[in-house]
C-alpha positions in Angstrom: -41.4 51.9 -17.7 -38.3 53.5 -19.1 -40.3 55.1 -21.9 -42.8 56.5 -19.4 -39.9 58.0 -17.4 -38.5 59.7 -20.5 -41.9 61.2 -21.3 -42.3 62.5 -17.8 -38.8 64.0 -17.8 -39.5 65.5 -21.2 -42.7 67.1 -20.0 -40.9 68.4 -16.9 -38.1 69.9 -19.0 -40.6 71.7 -21.2 -42.5 73.0 -18.2 -39.2 74.3 -16.6 -38.3 75.9 -20.0 -41.7 77.6 -20.2 -41.4 79.0 -16.7 -37.9 80.3 -17.4 -39.1 81.9 -20.6 -42.0 83.5 -18.7 -39.8 84.9 -16.1 -37.1 86.1 -18.5 -39.7 87.9 -20.7 -41.3 89.7 -17.8 -37.9 90.8 -16.4 -36.7 92.0 -19.8 -39.9 93.9 -20.6 -40.4 95.4 -17.2 -36.8 96.5 -16.8 -36.8 98.2 -20.2 -40.2 99.8 -19.6 -39.3 101.2 -16.2 -36.4 103.0 -17.9 -38.6 104.6 -20.4 -41.8 105.5 -18.5 -42.8 108.3 -16.2 -45.5 109.0 -13.7 -45.0 112.7 -13.2 -45.9 115.0 -16.0 -43.0 117.3 -15.2 -40.6 114.5 -16.2 -42.1 114.2 -19.7 -40.4 116.1 -22.6 -42.8 117.7 -25.1 -43.6 115.6 -28.1 -45.9 116.3 -31.0 -47.9 113.0 -30.9 -49.1 110.7 -28.2 -50.5 107.2 -28.7 -53.3 106.4 -26.3 -54.0 102.7 -25.9 -57.6 101.7 -25.8 -59.6 99.8 -23.2 -63.3 99.4 -22.6 -65.1 102.5 -21.2 -67.3 100.3 -19.0 -67.0 96.7 -17.9 -70.6 96.2 -17.0 -72.4 98.7 -19.3 -73.2 101.0 -16.3 -70.1 102.0 -14.4 -67.1 103.7 -15.9 -64.1 101.6 -16.2 -61.5 103.4 -14.0 -58.6 102.1 -16.2 -60.3 104.0 -19.0 -61.1 107.1 -16.9 -57.6 107.5 -15.6 -56.0 106.9 -19.0 -58.1 109.6 -20.6 -57.4 112.0 -17.7 -53.6 111.4 -18.2 -53.9 112.1 -21.9 -55.9 115.3 -21.3 -53.3 116.4 -18.7 -50.6 116.0 -21.3 -52.5 118.2 -23.8 -53.4 120.9 -21.3 -49.9 121.1 -20.0 -48.5 121.6 -23.5 -46.6 118.3 -23.6 -48.6 116.9 -26.6 -50.2 118.5 -29.6 -52.1 115.6 -31.1 -53.4 112.2 -30.1 -53.8 108.9 -31.9 -56.6 107.0 -30.1 -56.0 103.4 -30.9 -58.4 100.6 -29.9 -60.8 97.8 -30.9 -63.8 98.4 -33.1 -64.6 94.8 -34.0 -68.3 95.2 -33.9 -70.9 98.0 -34.1 -71.7 98.0 -30.4 -68.1 98.3 -29.3 -66.0 101.2 -30.3 -63.0 102.0 -28.1 -61.5 104.9 -30.2 -64.9 106.7 -30.4 -65.4 106.3 -26.6 -61.9 107.7 -26.0 -62.6 110.6 -28.4 -65.9 111.5 -26.6 -64.2 111.4 -23.2 -61.2 113.5 -24.3 -63.4 116.1 -25.9 -65.5 116.2 -22.6 -62.1 116.9 -20.9 -61.4 119.9 -23.1 -59.3 118.4 -25.9 -60.4 119.7 -29.3 -61.5 117.4 -32.1 -58.7 118.8 -34.3 -56.2 117.3 -32.0 -57.5 113.8 -32.3 -57.0 111.0 -34.9 -58.8 107.7 -34.5 -57.2 104.4 -35.2 -59.9 101.7 -35.5 -57.4 99.0 -36.2 -55.9 98.7 -32.7 -57.2 95.2 -32.0 -54.1 94.4 -29.9 -51.3 96.5 -28.3 -48.9 95.2 -31.0 -51.3 96.4 -33.7 -51.6 99.8 -32.2 -47.9 100.3 -31.9 -47.0 99.0 -35.4 -49.8 100.9 -37.1 -48.6 104.1 -35.4 -45.4 103.7 -37.3 -46.6 102.1 -40.6 -49.9 103.8 -41.1 -49.7 107.1 -39.2 -45.9 107.5 -39.9 -44.9 108.4 -36.4 -41.4 107.5 -35.2 -41.3 109.5 -32.0 -44.3 109.3 -29.6 -45.5 109.3 -26.0 -47.5 106.2 -25.1 -50.3 106.6 -22.6 -51.6 103.8 -20.5 -51.2 102.3 -17.0 -47.6 101.4 -16.1 -47.9 97.7 -16.4 -49.3 98.1 -19.9 -46.8 100.8 -20.9 -43.9 98.4 -20.3 -45.0 96.0 -23.0 -46.0 98.8 -25.4 -42.7 100.5 -25.0 -40.9 97.2 -25.6 -42.9 96.7 -28.8 -42.2 100.2 -29.9 -38.4 99.8 -29.4 -38.3 96.8 -31.7 -40.7 98.4 -34.2 -38.4 101.3 -34.8 -40.2 103.9 -32.7 -38.5 106.3 -30.2 -41.1 106.2 -27.4 -41.5 107.1 -23.7 -44.5 106.2 -21.6 -46.7 108.4 -19.4 -48.2 106.2 -16.7 -51.9 106.8 -15.9 -53.1 106.2 -12.4 -53.8 102.6 -11.5 -57.3 102.0 -10.0 -57.3 101.1 -6.3 -60.1 98.7 -6.9 -59.2 96.3 -9.7 -59.1 92.6 -10.4 -55.8 90.7 -10.1 -56.8 89.1 -13.4 -55.5 92.2 -15.2 -52.0 91.8 -13.9 -52.1 88.0 -14.4 -53.1 88.5 -18.0 -50.3 90.9 -18.5 -47.7 88.5 -17.1 -48.6 86.0 -19.9 -49.0 88.8 -22.5 -45.3 89.7 -22.2 -43.8 86.4 -23.4 -46.4 86.5 -26.1 -44.9 89.9 -27.2 -41.4 88.4 -27.3 -42.7 85.5 -29.5 -44.6 87.9 -31.7 -41.5 90.0 -32.3 -38.7 87.5 -32.7 -40.3 84.2 -33.5 -43.6 84.6 -35.3 -42.9 88.1 -36.8 -46.6 88.9 -36.2 -48.2 91.6 -38.3 -51.2 93.7 -37.4 -54.5 92.1 -38.3 -55.5 95.3 -40.2 -53.2 97.5 -42.2 -54.3 99.9 -45.1 -53.1 103.1 -46.7 -50.9 105.6 -44.9 -52.5 108.5 -43.3 -51.1 112.0 -42.6 -51.6 113.6 -39.3 -52.1 117.4 -39.3 -50.5 119.0 -36.3 
């Protein structure tokens, strides 16, 4: 009976520890991200390069994903307002039928951004990969990160501890969206802390350095 009680107390202790770490990670990342991200384009200082974080262009193969649409519009607005000269479009391209960087490029060009202002990063399997590759592969140490606010917070946190001077430009958040997106992000934040400080996680794909012509 005493052994059973010790096991239960041990499990409860670990559960409380996990909850505290979850809350701490979210507070830390959101607090930092709010200091470094902006929703008004007038507040953004010009920067040569913006990193646009990928997402699927459509959830069901028919309707446009509004997270994607608003993210691309935010990027195009940066370009047309003269805030950014060049984009790194970073996303997943893990199979032939799914190509986030190419979808982003097609959308941005449709919004009036020239091909010469676009570089594709096919190795952005995760946000960490996109951020680290921006520094290690594309040799950028000062950038604007484009995504929705909740996502920018984590990306900016990753950028800070990857040696990148970054600010975020927050794309509009869709009015109709699943709560699963936010719930997933809540758990992604402690994972980001673990990746940076415990596991020292590296991008799944690296490669040779690339020069960006601006």
